[in-house]
SEMIMI-917744 format. One line per field, with one value per residue (C-alpha): residue number from 0; residue in one letter; x, y, z. Coordinates in Angstrom, 3 decimals. Layout:
<pts>
pos: [NUM,...]
code: [A,...]
east: [X,...]
north: [Y,...]
up: [Z,...]
</pts>
This chain:
<pts>
pos: [0,1,2,3,4,5,6,7,8,9,10,11,12,13,14,15,16,17,18,19,20,21,22,23,24,25,26,27,28,29,30,31,32,33,34,35,36,37,38,39,40,41,42,43,44,45,46,47,48,49,50,51,52,53,54,55,56,57,58,59,60,61,62,63,64,65,66,67,68,69,70,71,72,73,74,75,76,77,78,79,80,81,82,83,84,85,86,87,88,89,90,91,92,93,94,95,96,97,98,99,100,101,102,103,104,105,106,107,108,109,110,111,112,113,114,115,116,117,118,119,120,121,122,123,124,125,126,127,128,129,130,131,132,133,134,135,136,137,138,139,140,141,142,143,144,145,146,147,148,149,150,151,152,153,154,155,156,157,158,159,160,161,162,163,164,165,166,167,168,169,170,171,172,173,174,175,176,177,178,179,180,181,182,183,184,185,186,187,188,189,190,191,192,193,194,195,196,197,198,199,200,201,202,203,204,205,206,207,208,209,210,211,212,213,214,215,216,217,218,219,220,221,222,223,224,225,226,227,228,229,230,231,232,233,234,235,236,237,238,239,240,241,242,243,244,245,246,247,248,249,250,251,252,253,254,255,256,257,258,259,260,261,262,263,264,265,266,267,268,269,270,271,272,273,274,275,276,277,278,279,280,281,282,283,284,285,286,287,288,289,290,291,292,293,294,295,296,297,298,299,300,301,302,303,304,305,306,307,308,309,310,311,312,313,314,315,316,317,318,319,320,321,322,323,324,325,326,327,328,329,330,331,332,333,334,335,336,337,338,339,340,341,342,343,344,345,346,347,348,349,350,351,352,353,354,355,356,357,358,359,360,361,362,363,364,365,366,367,368,369,370,371,372,373,374,375,376,377,378,379,380,381,382,383,384,385,386,387,388,389,390,391,392,393,394,395,396,397,398,399]
code: [M,T,A,F,E,Y,S,A,L,D,A,G,G,K,Q,R,R,G,V,L,E,G,D,T,A,R,H,V,R,Q,Q,I,R,E,R,G,W,I,P,V,A,V,D,E,V,R,E,R,R,R,G,G,G,R,R,A,R,V,S,V,A,D,V,T,L,L,T,R,Q,L,A,T,L,I,G,A,G,L,P,L,E,E,A,L,R,A,A,G,A,Q,T,E,R,A,G,L,R,A,L,V,A,G,V,R,A,S,V,V,E,G,N,S,L,A,D,G,L,G,R,F,P,G,A,F,P,E,L,Y,R,A,T,V,A,A,G,E,H,T,G,R,L,D,V,V,L,E,R,L,A,D,Y,T,E,Q,R,Q,Q,L,R,G,K,V,Q,Q,A,L,A,Y,P,A,A,L,I,V,I,S,L,A,V,V,T,L,L,L,A,Y,V,V,P,K,V,T,R,V,F,E,D,M,D,Q,R,L,P,A,L,T,Q,G,L,I,A,V,S,D,F,L,R,I,N,G,I,W,L,A,L,A,A,A,G,A,L,A,A,C,A,W,F,W,R,R,Q,G,F,R,R,R,V,D,L,V,L,L,R,L,P,L,A,G,R,L,V,R,G,L,N,A,A,R,F,A,R,T,F,S,I,L,L,G,S,G,V,A,V,L,E,A,L,R,I,A,A,G,V,I,A,N,R,P,M,R,A,A,V,I,E,A,A,G,R,V,R,E,G,S,A,I,A,P,A,L,E,S,S,G,Q,F,P,P,M,M,V,H,L,A,A,S,G,E,G,S,G,R,L,E,H,M,L,E,R,A,A,V,S,Q,E,R,E,V,E,R,T,I,G,M,L,L,A,L,F,E,P,A,L,I,V,A,M,G,G,V,V,L,V,I,V,L,A,I,L,L,P,I,F,E,L,N,Q,L,V,R]
east: [0.000,1.117,-0.280,-1.521,-2.570,-5.609,-7.593,-11.158,-14.479,-17.637,-21.178,-21.600,-18.376,-16.533,-12.858,-11.888,-8.381,-7.074,-4.957,-5.930,-4.021,-3.905,-1.750,-1.505,-2.727,-5.365,-6.640,-6.971,-8.823,-11.268,-11.853,-12.536,-15.054,-16.815,-17.467,-19.166,-16.320,-14.292,-10.524,-8.430,-4.929,-3.483,0.153,2.157,3.111,6.792,8.841,10.053,9.099,10.855,9.264,7.673,5.413,4.082,6.025,4.769,5.698,5.936,7.478,9.556,6.559,4.455,7.067,7.298,3.532,3.417,6.240,4.475,1.211,2.918,4.725,1.417,-0.473,2.259,2.749,-0.990,-0.541,-1.761,-0.040,2.227,-0.050,-3.084,-1.062,-0.028,-3.611,-4.893,-2.124,-2.839,-6.553,-5.966,-3.856,-5.453,-2.464,-2.724,1.042,1.517,-1.480,0.007,3.391,1.904,-0.059,3.138,4.942,1.989,1.834,5.493,4.844,1.850,4.139,6.259,8.989,10.127,9.096,12.648,12.521,9.176,10.573,13.541,11.225,11.011,14.599,13.794,11.166,12.947,16.746,19.259,19.348,15.605,15.676,18.675,17.081,13.796,15.660,17.452,14.135,12.578,15.586,15.488,11.689,11.509,9.974,7.484,10.227,12.517,9.760,9.010,12.664,12.784,9.809,11.531,14.736,13.106,11.164,14.326,16.189,13.341,13.254,16.984,16.764,13.774,15.630,18.624,16.449,14.384,17.523,18.983,15.754,15.805,19.443,18.895,15.764,17.587,20.440,18.063,16.002,19.137,20.568,17.227,16.893,20.442,20.006,16.691,18.273,21.268,19.430,16.241,16.196,19.733,19.579,16.383,17.785,21.211,19.674,19.253,23.032,23.718,23.270,25.322,28.616,30.282,32.348,30.490,32.033,34.023,31.503,28.662,30.644,31.417,27.752,26.667,29.326,28.136,24.509,25.270,27.269,24.367,21.824,23.949,25.346,22.489,21.571,25.207,25.663,22.558,23.886,27.279,25.615,23.610,26.795,28.594,25.750,25.843,29.614,29.229,26.583,28.925,31.834,29.556,28.891,32.635,33.514,37.017,35.727,33.071,35.667,37.878,34.893,34.077,37.677,37.573,34.295,35.802,38.701,36.543,36.345,32.582,31.164,33.544,32.333,28.751,29.388,31.400,28.798,25.863,27.449,28.743,25.239,23.733,26.352,26.066,22.269,22.241,24.955,23.073,19.764,21.466,23.340,20.205,18.288,20.794,22.749,26.362,28.969,30.766,27.503,26.237,29.410,29.065,25.418,25.988,28.812,26.271,24.257,27.291,27.180,30.763,33.063,36.242,34.209,32.538,35.934,37.111,34.250,34.999,38.658,37.603,35.493,38.611,40.494,37.634,37.671,41.344,40.552,40.692,38.115,35.596,36.526,40.285,39.527,37.336,39.753,42.720,41.086,40.807,37.519,35.116,34.509,36.460,33.278,31.669,34.823,35.039,31.405,31.887,34.935,32.966,30.132,32.501,34.077,30.758,28.969,26.434,27.720,24.225,23.106,26.321,26.094,22.544,23.813,26.595,24.031,21.923,25.036,26.132,22.650,22.566,26.024,24.805,21.870,24.203,26.596,23.771,22.520,26.001,26.436,23.082,23.891,27.011,25.656,22.363,23.745,26.710,24.395,22.133,25.146,26.519,23.141,22.863,26.377,25.503,22.332,24.271,26.832,24.038,22.292,25.546,26.417,23.045,23.086,26.685,26.067,22.936,24.903,27.575,24.900,23.334,26.743,27.252,23.817,24.635]
north: [0.000,3.530,6.891,9.232,12.862,13.545,16.476,15.826,17.514,16.429,16.366,20.074,21.041,21.753,20.843,18.130,17.327,14.564,11.449,7.883,4.623,2.268,-0.132,2.198,5.627,3.867,2.111,5.471,7.006,4.118,4.817,8.460,7.522,5.193,8.268,9.931,12.396,13.172,12.720,15.655,14.777,11.809,11.934,9.632,11.247,12.118,14.705,16.253,15.708,16.251,18.405,20.884,18.487,19.138,18.642,17.551,20.515,20.144,22.266,21.193,21.891,19.519,16.769,17.308,17.021,13.911,12.323,13.038,11.546,8.404,7.951,8.173,5.856,3.195,3.412,2.716,-0.565,0.320,-1.404,0.893,0.897,1.908,4.540,6.100,6.026,7.709,10.343,11.138,11.466,13.875,16.371,19.310,20.114,18.646,18.365,16.468,14.233,13.321,12.636,10.347,8.517,7.968,6.594,4.365,2.993,1.999,0.293,-1.595,-2.908,-4.547,-1.943,-0.633,2.775,4.056,2.946,4.692,7.872,7.564,8.419,11.947,12.897,16.612,16.210,13.438,13.964,11.190,11.756,11.149,8.049,6.485,7.015,5.470,2.517,1.962,2.170,-0.419,-2.679,-2.484,-2.633,0.781,2.748,4.649,5.764,6.771,8.760,10.578,11.506,12.640,14.923,16.426,16.850,18.687,20.932,21.844,22.609,24.812,26.636,27.344,28.497,30.687,32.292,33.093,34.508,36.538,37.946,38.961,40.388,43.646,44.594,43.788,45.936,48.724,48.680,48.758,51.612,53.587,53.270,54.209,57.306,58.512,57.935,59.831,62.743,62.982,62.425,64.478,66.565,68.025,69.336,71.272,72.811,73.661,75.277,78.373,78.733,78.565,82.323,83.376,85.054,83.908,80.754,77.809,75.827,72.748,70.476,71.950,71.695,68.058,67.312,68.968,67.005,63.701,64.601,65.525,62.340,60.194,61.986,61.829,58.324,56.703,54.337,53.327,52.733,50.510,48.549,48.213,46.919,44.400,43.307,42.923,40.762,38.624,38.223,37.241,34.672,33.276,33.010,31.537,28.549,27.742,25.356,26.740,30.280,29.172,27.206,30.292,32.346,29.689,29.775,33.554,33.368,30.925,33.309,36.355,37.164,37.081,35.841,32.867,31.946,32.093,30.010,27.433,27.090,26.872,24.131,22.254,22.249,20.979,18.222,17.105,16.894,15.033,12.611,12.007,11.103,8.817,6.921,6.723,5.253,2.460,3.799,2.588,5.078,5.516,5.892,8.335,10.421,10.516,11.601,14.094,15.691,16.491,18.802,21.032,24.129,25.251,23.367,23.226,21.836,19.324,18.213,17.854,15.428,13.399,13.228,12.230,9.429,8.130,8.146,6.321,3.715,3.156,2.570,6.032,7.218,9.825,12.665,12.662,12.415,15.545,17.359,16.872,19.081,22.051,23.037,22.106,23.847,22.283,21.867,19.694,17.566,17.187,16.063,13.613,12.129,11.819,10.102,7.610,6.792,6.271,4.529,7.377,9.115,9.744,11.609,13.618,14.710,15.868,17.862,19.314,20.373,22.152,23.853,25.067,26.321,28.389,29.716,30.677,32.574,34.411,35.270,36.593,38.684,40.108,40.905,42.661,44.558,45.915,46.315,48.112,51.073,51.352,51.479,54.054,56.234,55.927,56.837,59.783,60.891,60.846,62.853,65.289,65.861,66.520,68.960,70.796,71.050,72.722,75.001,76.277,78.553,79.883,80.742,82.498,84.416,85.615,86.829,88.806,90.441,91.535]
up: [0.000,-0.809,0.255,-2.486,-2.329,-4.456,-5.793,-6.982,-7.752,-5.972,-7.388,-6.621,-8.382,-5.118,-5.000,-2.525,-1.332,0.873,1.215,0.319,0.428,-2.506,-4.459,-7.462,-8.549,-10.641,-7.534,-5.750,-8.717,-8.546,-4.834,-5.668,-8.370,-5.925,-3.770,-6.722,-7.284,-10.394,-9.842,-11.034,-9.773,-7.888,-6.755,-4.541,-1.244,-1.301,0.442,-2.798,-6.392,-9.641,-12.247,-9.864,-7.975,-4.524,-1.337,2.064,4.273,8.037,10.759,13.737,15.971,13.845,14.133,17.896,18.302,16.114,18.105,21.393,20.089,18.823,22.133,24.026,21.668,21.497,25.263,25.627,23.768,20.264,17.343,15.356,12.318,14.400,16.252,12.950,11.698,14.865,14.836,11.200,11.870,14.761,12.869,11.095,8.862,5.373,4.926,8.165,7.428,4.046,5.623,8.289,5.615,3.650,6.704,7.587,4.036,4.307,7.670,6.228,3.478,6.195,6.654,10.020,11.293,10.770,7.122,6.677,8.170,5.811,2.919,4.346,5.337,5.349,8.055,9.954,10.029,10.527,14.291,14.491,12.307,14.051,17.456,16.311,14.808,18.125,19.979,17.692,18.134,21.945,22.198,23.916,21.057,23.230,25.657,22.802,21.099,24.347,24.678,21.071,21.669,24.722,22.742,19.815,22.208,24.129,20.926,19.738,23.068,22.949,19.345,20.190,23.091,20.885,18.104,20.542,22.170,18.804,17.362,19.356,18.574,14.889,14.768,16.611,14.075,11.097,12.556,13.453,9.951,8.428,10.640,9.924,6.178,6.203,8.073,5.758,2.468,3.009,6.166,6.132,2.514,3.232,6.398,5.009,1.926,4.090,4.337,0.601,-0.003,3.024,2.287,5.473,5.588,7.082,9.946,8.978,10.673,8.614,5.385,6.111,6.822,3.587,1.658,3.139,2.441,-1.191,-1.648,-0.413,-2.612,-5.753,-5.315,-3.421,-6.260,-6.805,-3.094,-3.054,-6.050,-4.373,-1.200,-3.240,-5.012,-1.710,-0.386,-3.534,-3.181,0.464,-0.507,-3.185,-0.764,1.920,-0.318,-0.307,2.481,2.923,3.398,5.887,7.836,8.110,9.281,11.888,13.119,13.438,15.359,17.843,18.508,19.233,22.974,23.630,20.331,20.407,23.859,22.641,19.501,21.421,24.172,21.754,19.650,22.701,24.219,20.976,20.692,24.333,24.246,20.939,22.047,25.290,23.661,21.150,23.858,26.013,23.083,22.569,19.568,19.418,20.621,17.297,15.401,18.029,17.697,13.921,14.044,16.866,14.872,12.150,14.411,15.113,12.900,13.572,11.213,13.349,16.245,13.942,12.639,16.237,16.983,13.844,14.870,18.399,16.932,15.188,18.504,20.218,17.458,18.251,21.934,23.501,26.016,24.840,27.213,26.450,22.733,22.928,25.231,22.894,20.253,22.600,20.970,23.767,27.103,29.993,32.064,29.393,29.048,32.834,33.108,30.215,31.962,35.190,33.325,31.706,35.050,36.797,33.938,33.694,30.572,29.225,32.369,32.688,29.053,29.705,32.680,30.518,27.909,30.533,31.927,28.505,27.629,30.803,30.000,26.521,28.011,30.400,27.559,25.403,28.320,28.853,25.155,25.046,28.234,26.511,22.993,23.539,25.541,23.165,20.153,21.808,22.692,19.141,17.652,20.018,19.029,15.321,15.905,18.100,15.336,12.817,15.154,15.942,12.254,11.651,14.696,14.507,11.469,13.190,16.323,14.238,12.348,15.608,16.802,13.579,13.928,17.480]
</pts>
């Protein structure tokens, strides 16, 4: 059985969409005709199609909710096929319903849940599939799914906190640049026009302001094109792995930003490694998968190198410590976990510790950045105001 998305017209001419299971597309069209509808389009559910076909779109929140529902249903004793059917029936999102139907069709054909999820790698990454496969192998699928739901929720919360913390400074920078540009390009020329017919020499500050304003008005289009070209060049360079690796190295060496990047990636690695080990995934496989969630390339390479050392017989903590890329606290907790046989729990504790450190670092950066930006913006406005007022003060002195 395979899941198919269909579009049909009912007796009243109203368009109907949904998902049906069948052996072939012809079988599904027959089911549609038996309902008294006219089939318009029938496509097999896939994550991505060639030739511009439709794609089953799901968000991380959708996957988290689905995972939580499956964990509850399987924990209650329902067979996997029935749990998938019930979870698909409960969702209101068409994309998620189609995805669940596709997974269920694969399970009905005799494949494992991990194999069914493998048909949709964009919605279910390798970490998810490997953890589910380990849960099926150990017979603890409901427990593993519950942990996966917790994991995805925690990752989303951390990402949301970082994005929320960075949203205000980004908005402040954009507004500041827009205000300064508006003042220089439109307001200053109208005000300084009064001084054009004056015989006296304008102050140097006023002359400089007028020169900057004229430059922006005359070359505004060229500046915008240059900025667009610079962005395109940055995007081109960003696709080069060597360039991105050098950028990642520079980020790690920056005083505060490096601490933030290191802590964020270390927390992501520790939490991922913990859930994989707790689900029964082999250590080397868990290291390989956990390395894939690290965004910083030097840190990712350090984990891959550590996996090679572990394969040769080294312990995990010394292998990570030798790279010098991970925070000492995380390495210390990993060593303690290896010594006590509780590596999974100590990695979880390390992840929590690093996430708190990331939040503190972000708070400190914002505490320094926001006042500095406000002072800089106030300084720019002060210079503009002084450049406008100085000729007026000199004119008043001449009149007296």
